[in-house]
Every structure is written in structure tokens, then in C-alpha cells.
C-alpha positions in Angstrom: 198.1 -154.5 -199.2 196.5 -155.9 -202.4 193.4 -156.9 -200.4 193.1 -153.3 -199.0 193.6 -151.8 -202.4 191.0 -154.1 -204.0 188.5 -153.1 -201.3 189.3 -149.4 -201.8 188.8 -149.7 -205.5 185.5 -151.5 -205.2 184.3 -148.9 -202.6 185.4 -146.0 -204.8 183.6 -147.5 -207.8 180.4 -147.9 -205.9 180.7 -144.4 -204.4 181.4 -142.7 -207.7 179.3 -144.8 -210.1 176.3 -145.9 -208.0 175.5 -143.0 -205.7 172.0 -143.9 -204.5 172.5 -147.5 -205.3 170.2 -150.1 -203.8 171.6 -152.1 -200.8 171.3 -155.2 -203.0 174.4 -154.0 -204.9 176.4 -155.1 -201.9 177.0 -158.4 -203.6 180.0 -156.8 -205.4 181.5 -156.4 -201.9 181.0 -160.0 -200.8 184.7 -160.7 -201.1 187.4 -161.8 -198.6 186.0 -161.8 -195.1 182.6 -161.0 -196.5 182.7 -163.8 -199.1 179.9 -165.7 -197.3 177.5 -162.8 -197.4 174.3 -163.7 -199.1 172.5 -160.6 -200.5 168.8 -160.9 -201.1 167.2 -160.0 -204.4 164.3 -158.4 -202.5 164.2 -157.2 -198.9 162.7 -159.7 -196.4 160.5 -158.8 -193.5 162.4 -158.9 -190.2 160.9 -159.9 -186.9 158.7 -157.5 -185.0 158.8 -159.7 -181.9 160.2 -158.2 -178.7 163.5 -158.9 -177.1 164.7 -158.1 -173.5 167.1 -155.3 -172.5 169.3 -155.9 -169.5 166.8 -153.8 -167.5 164.3 -156.5 -168.3 162.2 -154.2 -170.5 161.0 -155.1 -173.9 162.3 -153.5 -177.1 162.0 -154.3 -180.8 164.1 -154.0 -184.0 161.7 -151.2 -185.0 163.4 -149.1 -182.4 166.3 -148.9 -185.0 164.3 -147.9 -188.0 166.0 -145.2 -190.0 169.4 -146.8 -189.5 171.1 -149.7 -191.2 171.5 -152.5 -188.6 174.0 -155.2 -188.4 172.1 -157.7 -186.3 174.3 -160.4 -184.8 172.8 -163.5 -183.2 175.2 -165.1 -180.6 175.4 -167.1 -177.4 177.7 -167.1 -174.4 178.7 -170.7 -175.0 179.5 -170.1 -178.7 183.3 -170.1 -179.4 183.1 -168.4 -182.8 180.9 -165.7 -181.3 183.7 -165.0 -178.8 186.2 -164.6 -181.6 184.0 -162.2 -183.7 182.6 -160.0 -180.9 185.6 -157.7 -180.6 185.4 -156.9 -184.3 181.7 -156.1 -183.9 182.5 -153.8 -181.0 185.1 -152.0 -183.2 182.6 -151.7 -186.1 180.1 -150.1 -183.7 182.8 -147.8 -182.4 183.7 -146.7 -185.9 180.3 -146.4 -187.6 177.7 -146.4 -184.8 175.4 -143.4 -184.8 172.4 -142.0 -186.6 173.0 -144.0 -189.8 174.2 -147.4 -188.5 174.1 -149.7 -185.4 175.5 -153.0 -184.5 172.8 -154.9 -182.4 173.9 -158.1 -180.7 171.0 -160.4 -179.7 171.9 -163.3 -177.4 169.7 -166.3 -178.3 169.3 -169.6 -176.4 170.2 -170.1 -172.8 172.1 -167.0 -171.8 171.8 -165.6 -168.3 172.3 -161.9 -167.9 175.3 -162.6 -165.6 177.0 -164.8 -168.2 176.3 -162.2 -170.9 177.9 -159.5 -168.8 180.9 -161.7 -168.0 181.3 -162.6 -171.7 181.4 -158.9 -172.7 183.7 -158.1 -169.7 186.1 -160.9 -170.6 186.3 -159.8 -174.3 186.6 -156.1 -173.4 183.3 -155.2 -175.2 182.4 -151.6 -174.4 180.4 -150.2 -177.4 177.7 -152.9 -177.7 174.5 -153.2 -175.8 173.4 -156.5 -174.3 170.0 -157.8 -175.5 168.3 -161.3 -175.1 166.1 -163.1 -177.5 163.1 -164.3 -175.4 162.9 -168.0 -175.8 164.7 -167.8 -179.2 161.5 -166.5 -180.7 163.2 -163.9 -183.0 165.9 -166.4 -184.1 163.2 -169.0 -184.9 161.0 -166.5 -186.8 164.1 -165.2 -188.8 165.3 -168.7 -189.6 168.6 -168.5 -187.6 169.9 -172.1 -187.7 173.4 -171.7 -186.4 175.5 -169.3 -184.4 176.9 -166.8 -185.0 174.6 -165.5 -187.7 174.7 -161.9 -188.8 171.8 -160.2 -190.6 171.9 -156.7 -192.3 168.7 -154.7 -192.1 168.0 -151.7 -194.3 166.7 -148.4 -192.9 163.1 -149.7 -193.2 164.0 -152.6 -190.9 164.0 -155.3 -193.6 166.6 -158.0 -194.0 168.7 -157.3 -197.1 171.6 -159.7 -196.5 173.0 -162.3 -194.0 176.3 -164.0 -193.2 176.4 -167.4 -191.6 179.3 -168.1 -189.3 182.2 -166.1 -187.9 183.7 -163.1 -189.6 186.3 -160.5 -188.9 184.0 -157.5 -188.6 186.9 -155.1 -188.2 188.6 -156.3 -191.4 189.1 -154.0 -194.4 186.5 -156.0 -196.3 183.8 -155.5 -193.6 184.7 -151.8 -193.2 184.4 -151.3 -197.0 181.1 -153.1 -197.1 179.6 -151.0 -194.2 181.0 -147.7 -195.5 179.5 -148.4 -198.9 176.2 -149.4 -197.4 175.9 -146.2 -195.3 177.2 -144.0 -198.1 174.9 -145.5 -200.7 172.2 -143.0 -200.1 174.2 -139.9 -199.5 
């Protein structure tokens, strides 16, 4: 109850007092489940390398420009990834659309069959399966452990990252994403 109230007060303060605030102001919301979030002082270029869709066609993160993106690096063998994926699915269900998208990018050795089985086993219905070709995006973006989640601004630049597992459907995460999306309205 106190945690939810604290999150609401922070979100309200940002919404009322910082309308149009820069995404870097998210550091005030790096509390609770989001405590490990590192917000960059300046946006960092994200990878422009291609990844594979399940149809074996190439796509890039530029396909999401114009939206905030929560980019999650994961693997089928990663136990913490298994724990956080349902929360990511719920976040996409709640916020996914023209302003925001959760993008999950399997990196490392992940066969398409194992990826589908992983999503089926966890009941993931809102997220799309993508594969990082030979871990090239993960290497370029300095992803040194899994899971790793990166937040991209509307221009496709990295503005924050969180290393390790998080409860992405927690009130702390929901408050952070709601503030991020609402920061320019």
C-alpha cells in the first residue's frame, strides 16, 4: 500500500510539475523494483544491426522509431528470464501501441522451436519472438549478462538500462513506463 502510494505520488509530481520533461528525469522513479535502473545523462546510440523475425526475415530497432521501446535481451536457458517474461508480456498488454513497445530479443543459442516452447510454457501471448543474429546486437550494445533490459527513446537511442531480473508488471515499473510515455504529452 505504501509502495503504491509512493509510486503514485512520484508519478503525479512528474506529471504535474515536469510536463515535457526529458526521459533522463526517470532517475527519480528508479525505486523499488526499478531500483537497479541506470539512467544515462545523455542518450546513447543503439544498434542498427539486423535481427531475425520468426519468419527468418531481417528487421532492425529503427522499425520502432517514434515509440519508446523496452528492449529485453533474454535466452531460453536463462532462469531469471523465465521469471520476468510474464511481467514483460503484461506490460506490453497494458501499454503496447503507437507510443510504446516491449521488444524481446533472444540472444545466444536459441532455436526457434525452443523460443516458441518457452513462450508457450510461460503463456506469453503479447510479445513477438525475435533472434539476435550471432549475438551481434548484444555485443555492440555491451550486454554482458541476461536478462538485460534497455529503454530506448522515440529516436531509437538508449536512455536507460536495468541489469538482471525485474517484476515488469509491478507498480514501480508501471509508474515508470506511464511517466515515460506521458512525459511528452
